[in-house]
N, C-alpha and C positions, 0 to 999 in steps of 0.2 A: 466870479474867478477866486476871489479872497475867501468866500465860504468853502469853495472847493479846497484851496489850500490849507485851511485850518482842518478841516475834515480828514485830509492826509495826515496832518501832524499827529492828531489825536487818535489815528487807525491803531489797534492793538498791534503789539510786536509780531505776533505770529501770524497775522493777516497781511501785515505789511511785507513780512519776510515771504508770503505766498505770492503777492502781488509781483515781489521781484522776480521770483521764479516764474512766475507768468510771462513778464517780459521775455525771458529767455527762450520759452518755449521748448524745454527740456524732452517731452515726448515728441515733438515733431523732428527735433534735431538727432533722436536716435538714429534715423535713417541717414543722415548726413555723417554722423560717424561710424554707421555700418558701411557707407559706401568707401568712406576713407580707409577704413581696415580692410575692404576687398581690393581696392588699391595696393595696398601696402603689401597684401598676400599674392597676389598676381605679379607684383614686382621681385618676388623671393625674398621679401624682408626676413630678417631673422627673429623669430618670436622668442629667442632666448636672450636677446638683447631687451630686458625688460624695462631699462630707463628710457631707451628711444621707443618703445613701443607705446609707454604711458604717455611719454612728453607727446606723441602723436595724437593719441586719443584726447588728452586734456586738451592740446592746443587748437585742436578741430573743433572739439566743444565749446571752447570759450569764445573762439571767433564766430561760430555759429549763433551762439547765444548772444553776441554782442549785435550781430547783422539783425537778428530778429527785434532786440530791443531799440535799435535804430530805427527798423522800420517802422514798429509801433508810434514811436515819436513822430515821425514824419506823416504818419496817417492817422494820428490821434483826432482830427476833425471829421475826416470821413469814416474812421471807425465809429463815431459817436452817431451816424447817420444810418448805421447797417446794425440790422437785427441780431444778427450773430458775434458782431465784435462791440456792440455798444457799452457791455459791461466789463470790458478789459479796464485794467487799473488807470490808463490816462484818460480815455475818454467818459468813464465814470468818476473822475476827480479823486480817486483814492491815492495817487500818487504824484508829487508836483513834478513836472517836467524837467526841471532842473536836476533833482535826485535820477530821475530815469537816463538823463543823458549821463551824467556821472557814471552810473552804472553801467551802460552800453559802452562807454568808453574804456573803464576799468577792464571790461571782460575783452574787449577786443585788444586791448594794447597787451594785457596779460597773454593771451592767446598767441599773439604773433610773437611776442618775446620768449615764449614756452618753445614754439616750433624753432625760432631761430638759436636761440641758446641750447635747447636738447635735443633738437634733430638737425637741421643743416639750414642754409639761408635761402636756397631755392625752394624748399617746403614753405619757407615763411613767406617768400614772395608770391607763391602762388595762393597762399591763404589771404594775403593782404590783397590781392587783385580780385579774388573771390568776394571780399567784403565790399571793397571800392564799387566794383561793379553791381553788387547788390543794393547798396546803399544807395550810391552817388548817381547811378544810372538806370536801372530798374526800377527802383521806387517811385521817383519823380515821374517816370515816363507811364507808368499805369495811369495816370490822370489825362493824358494827350492822346494816345493811341493804343489800339487793338494790338498793334506789333510788340508790345510791351511783353507779353506772354512769351514770345519767341526769344527775346533778349533776356527775360529772366532765366531763361532755360539755361543760358551760358553760364552765370556763377552757380546755378543749381546742378550743373553737371561737373563741376570743378572738384568736387570732394575726392573723388576715387583718384584725381591726377595728384591732389595733397599728399595722400598716400602713398602712391606710386613715387612721387620724390623723396617721399621720407625713406625710402627701402633704396632706392637707386640713386638719388639726386640727378636724374636726367629727364628730358621729356621725350620719350622713345615713342616708336609706333604704339607699343600696348598702351602707353598713359593716353594716347589719342583716340584710341579704339575704346576704352571705357569710358571717357568723356563723350564720345558720340553715342554710345549706348544708352547714357543716362539722358542725354539731352532729347534722344528721340523720344524715351520713354516717358518724360515729363510732360510733353505737350498734350497727348490724349488725357492725361491726369489733370491737368490744369483746365482743359475745355469742359471735362466732366464737372469739375468744381463750379468753374464759371457758369454752366449751364444750370447747375442746382440752385445756384444762388443770383441768378441774373437780377431777379427783382432787387434784391439788396444792391449789387453792383450800380443797378440803374438808379437807386433812391441816393446813392452817394456819388453818382455823376462819374462813375469809373467806363470809359468808353471799352468794356469787353466785347469781344465779336458776339455773343449771345444779345448783348444789350442793341449792338448797331444791327443785327439782322435777326430779328425775333423770330423768325420760322425755324430759325437752328439747322438749316440746310448746311450752310457753310461750316458751321461749327462741327456737325457730323462728318462732312466731307474732309475736312483737314485733321480730324482724329483718325479717319481710317487712312490718309495718306501716310500720315507718321507713323503710324502701326506698322503700317506696310513694309516703310522703309526700315524698321526696326527689324525685319525678318532677316534679311541677309547681313546686316549687323550685328545682330545677337548671334550668328553663326561664325562671323568672321574669326573670333578667337580659335576656333578649331581650324580654319584654314591657313593662318599664320604660324600655326605650331605652338600656340600657347596653351590649348586645352586638348584633350582627347576626344574620342567619338562617342564616348557617354555623354558629355557635356553637349556635342552636337546635337544629339537625340533629344535630349531632354530640353534644350532651349528651344529645338523645334516645336516640339509638344506645347512648351509653356507660353510662345511667342504666338503661335497658333491660337491657343485659347485667348490669349490678350487681344489679339486683331478680332476675334468673333465676338467679344464683348464691345470692341468698339462698332463692329457693323451693325449689331443689335441696336448700339444708342444711335447711330446714324440714320438707321431705318424707322426706328419709333420716336425718337427725340423724346423719350419721356423721362420724367425725374428718377423713374426705378430703374431703367437702364442706365442713366447717368450714375447712379448710386452705385449699381453694380461693377461697371466699369472703373469708378474711384476705388471701390474696395479691391477689385480685382487687381489695379495698379501698386497698390499697397502691398498686396501679397506677391506679385510677379517678382519685384525687383530683388526682395531679400531670397526668393528660391533662387534667381538666377545667380546670383551672387555665391549662394551653397554651392551650386551645381558648378560654377567655375572653379572655384577653390578646391571643391574636392576631385575634380578630374583635371586639376592643373599639372601640365608637362613639365 
């Protein structure tokens, strides 16, 4: 441990900076910020209010980065056991845990403060709830139960609510509809990841569904159920008057394709179809947001 600490101190400044950036997972959190902006737009947020918009983007990004850093701190020992995560800065010993903790706390506090001062208190409270449910509830539960995937979808679905409250300062029907769409979208996405890396999760002792039931039938079945439930929910913005008919048609096509990917995965349970579902899910949500915003009523 001492050798690792010394190695971290002697790490070149450029590499050390890169390691801190890795802790924040900026590329992964682009989707978080994008979802927040979708919520802002669908709530009728005024894009001419540059300061409020910038504070929403920056605050969301900082809280998301802080949550990612806290997650890696808590999971550094299990990350060291997994092939895809063992070279992260903490399990590889390139950063001391104390430095990472200061970094995670600074990002999170600055993000919450930015939202509270630059946007409104409700927005900051939703962001804080997102952070706490992800770090304090979801992350520890990953080691105890396969239901952690469902619980983890709750903080994962709150970014559009952050954006909505930034624009309207309320928790109306539209906010919860956007929450529901992202909640259901995440579950096939997560299940595909769990299937692709089931050996890694088993090595680290995570009781993911593909680890507990290696034949993958439950994994595939649940992916289909959640994607099927996403069909009516993805169409609901038109049904409650948030969007027009063009969105309805586009969302129907997109969600049907997404469901087709889950069905193929459920039937084959192959790594290839899991990968297709994963990448399909990454494409699906941004396209749905674009359709929704473009056809907002």
